Each structure stands twice: as C-alpha cells, then as structure tokens.
N, C-alpha and C positions, 0 to 999 in steps of 0.2 A: 824939751819943748814946752813952752808956756801953755797954760790952759786956753788962752784966747787964740793962740796960733793953732793949737790942735782943733779947736772948734771951727776955726775958719777953713782949715784944710779939709775937715770932714764935710762941712757945709758945701764947699765948692766942688769936691769930688762927687758927693751925692747929688748935687744940683746938676752936674755934668751928666750923670746917668739919666736923670729925668729929661734933660735936653736931648740926649741920644735917643730916648724912646720916642719923643715927639718928632724929631728929625727922621728917625727910622721909618715912621709911617709915611712921611713926605717923600722919602727916597724910594720906598718900595711901591707906592701907589701908582706912579706912572707906568709901571710895567705889569702890574697884576690887578690894578683897579682899586677903588675905595669901596670895600665891602666889609661886612661883619667878619668874614673869614680873615681878611687882611688885618683888621684891627685886632682881632683875637690872637693872630699869630704874632704880631709885633708885641703885644702886651705879654703873651706867654713867654716869648723869647727873652724879653726884658726881665721878667720875674725869674726865669731860669738863670739868667746871667747874674742877677743880684744874689741868688742863692748860692751858686757856684763860687762867685767872687768872695762872698762873706765867709763861706766855709774854708776856701783855700787861703784867704787872708788870715783867718784864725789859726789854721794849721802852720802856715809859714811863720806867723808871729810866735808860735810856741816853740818852733825849732831854730829860728834864726833871729838875731837881734833886729827888731824893727827899724832901728836907726840906720842900718845898712840897707834895708830893703824898701823903705818908704819912698825915697827919691827915685830909684829905678822903676818902681811900680807906677808912680805918677808920670814919669817920662814915657814909659811904654804905653800907658793908657792914652796919653796925648798923641803919640805916634800912631797908635792903632786907630784913634779917632780921625786923624788926618788922612789915613789911607782909605777910610770908609767910603767917601763919596766917589773917588775914582774907581774903586773896586766895584761898587754897585752899578755905576754907569757903564763899566766894561762888561759886566756879566748880565746885567738886567735885560738887555735886548735878546739874549739867548734864552731867557726864562719868562717870556711874556705869556700872559694868559692866567686866569684865576684858577689854576690847578693847585691843589693842596700842597704838593711837594714844592712847587715853585715859590709859593708864598713863604713857606718856612725857610727854604734855602736862602732866599733874598733877605728875610728878616735876620737870620743868623749872620749873614755877611754884613748886613747894615749895622749891627750893634752888639752882637754877643761878646766878642773878645774885648772891645774897648769897655763895655759896661761891666764885664766880669773883672777886669783889671781895676777899674775905678771903684767897684763895689768892695774890693779887698782893702781899700784905704781905711775905712772906719775900724776894722778889726786890728789893723796894724797900729793905728793911733791909740786905740784903747789899751793895747799892750804896753805902750809907752807910759 
C-alpha cells in the first residue's frame, strides 16, 4: 500500500468515526432528549469504541497479516454503520426517557460496533 493511499484510508476511517459520534447524538436525542447526560454518554461510548477498536486492531495486526484483514474490517464497519439507523429507530421507542441506562444502551447501539471496527483501521494500516 502506498503511503498516500494508507493516509487516505486512515483519514477516511477516522473521519467516519467522528461522523458516527455526531450522528449518534442526533439518533439518540429524539428518544432520550438533548441533555448533558446524553452528550456525555455518546462521547464516552465513542471514546470507549475508539479505545477497544485501536487495541483490537493492534492485536489482530500482530497475529494476522493486515493485507487479509483490512478490507473485511472496512466492509464490516460500513455494514455496521448502515444497520445503525434502522436499529436505533426500532429500539429507540422502547427506551424513551432520560434514564441513565437508556441513554447508554442507545448510545452503544448507535455507534459502538461501527466505531470500534473503523477505529481498528489505523492500527492495521500502521502494521503494513
């Protein structure tokens, strides 16, 4: 992989994580409100997803050739992102109200798995 392509892949994957964080707040807010608790939960879940994704990506890159895993991780991250909106819209009405558990559950559903997958990309690219 050329350095420019590697930089572009990392830039786009990391940018997608940022977009997920912003959209996550917009997805969760109609069900639990726009409060400090909601914003804190979304930011906390995003940071946790980035941490888990970076750690997992590094572990996978150490054990498996990143050339074999980079494509599937990007595809899975895209698919997980595509499933986010229908999932939150289906479960959101069941978890209405600004209760701590509801905010965290909706935040996790809105962005944890796609953000963690996409946060693994820089670690995989660095190994290349």
